[in-house]
C-alpha positions, 0 to 999 in steps of 0.5 A, a space after each residue: 191677852 198681850 198683843 203686839 203688831 209691827 211693820 218694818 222695811 227690809 229685803 226691799 219690802 215690808 215685813 208685817 208681824 202680828 203676835 199675841 200671848 197670855 204667857 208673856 208680857 208686852 215687854 217680852 213680846 217687844 224683845 222677841 221682835 227685836 231679835 226677829 228684826 235683827 235676824 231679818 237685817 242678817 238675812 239681807 246682809 247675807 242674801 241680798 243681790 244688791 249688797 256687794 259684801 253679801 255672801 250671795 253677791 260674792 257667790 255670783 261673782 265667783 269670789 267664794 264657793 258655797 263650802 266657804 259660806 256660812 251654815 245658813 247660806 249653805 242650808 238655803 243652797 241645798 233647799 233650792 237644790 230640793 225645790 229645783 228637783 221637785 219642780 222639774 227645774 221650773 224653779 232654777 235660781 242657778 239660771 238667773 242672769 248674774 248667777 245664783 239668786 235664791 230670792 225666790 225662796 229665801 223669804 218663805 225660809 226666813 219667815 218660818 224661822 222668824 215665826 219659830 223664834 217668836 213662838 220659842 219666845 213665848 208668843 202663842 199666836 204668830 203671823 209673819 207676813 213678808 210681802 206675800 210669804 206668810 208663816 203662821 202659828 197657833 191661829 188668832 185669839 178672837 177676844 170677843 168670843 173667847 176662841 182661837 180661830 185660823 188665820 184668814 189670808 186673802 189672795 188679791 186679784 193681780 189686776 186689782 189689789 183692792 179685790 180679794 179673790 180667795 181666802 185660805 184659813 190656816 192655823 199652823 203653816 205657811 202660804 206663798 204667792 208669786 205674781 206681778 203684784 210688787 215687782 211686775 213681771 220679774 220671774 225668768 223662765 229657766 227653760 227659755 230665759 225669757 219672762 215666765 208666762 205660765 201663770 198670772 199669780 200662784 199660791 201655794 199652801 203647806 207646812 214649809 215656807 221655803 217650799 211654798 215660796 219655791 213652788 210658787 215661783 216655779 208655778 209662775 213658769 210652768 202653769 198647768 204643767 205643774 200639776 203633775 208635780 203634786 203627785 210626789 210624796 214630798 208634796 202631799 198635803 200642799 194646796 195650790 191656786 193658780 190664776 191663768 195668765 191667758 184666760 180669766 180663770 183659775 185652777 187648784 189642787 
């Protein structure tokens, strides 16, 4: 089993990739990883709100229209519309100060693409961790017993990052957690324009990274009111685990 783990800075955070394969050698794994790094840099150039030349910055400054943007930017715009609809507007990247900001969805979307690129290159076991937005493929190979096991993903205490409060086991799929872990209280409530107070931490597990990411952001706004979203057919199979902001408790779906 050829195994490779790498970390690199992008999107104002660190992307951590863990890949393994019995089909391709370490040279091929490194080449696949380089392609993923290049893709992540391109995502940053297109979607960053801190880069003056990015398509998102130009959209926010009304220098271009969405139909003038590249296909992937238009795709993310449409995914944001879907997430806004499914979350009853709690996830709304158009309500952010300064204009359209898809940051609450794009990391989950990009992590999924990275994982699929690595699988297409021959990696059989893939974990892409973009600071709380993870794409997982094929489980991990436990060489000590010669068996494939689900990836074990821990959710830490937002008040004590040394403490793991919940572990999810995932073979194929995505998981996204929103909270105050890295950037403090940064999520805006689109209904009030104030800082979101619906939850202290929100985790969503499901097949689509972009939707997990968007819903986790929306859950930070809506809190327990969001439970009704998950009766929608489009969200069948999604799991939710939320730490309440005002009480020492958590709830799940």
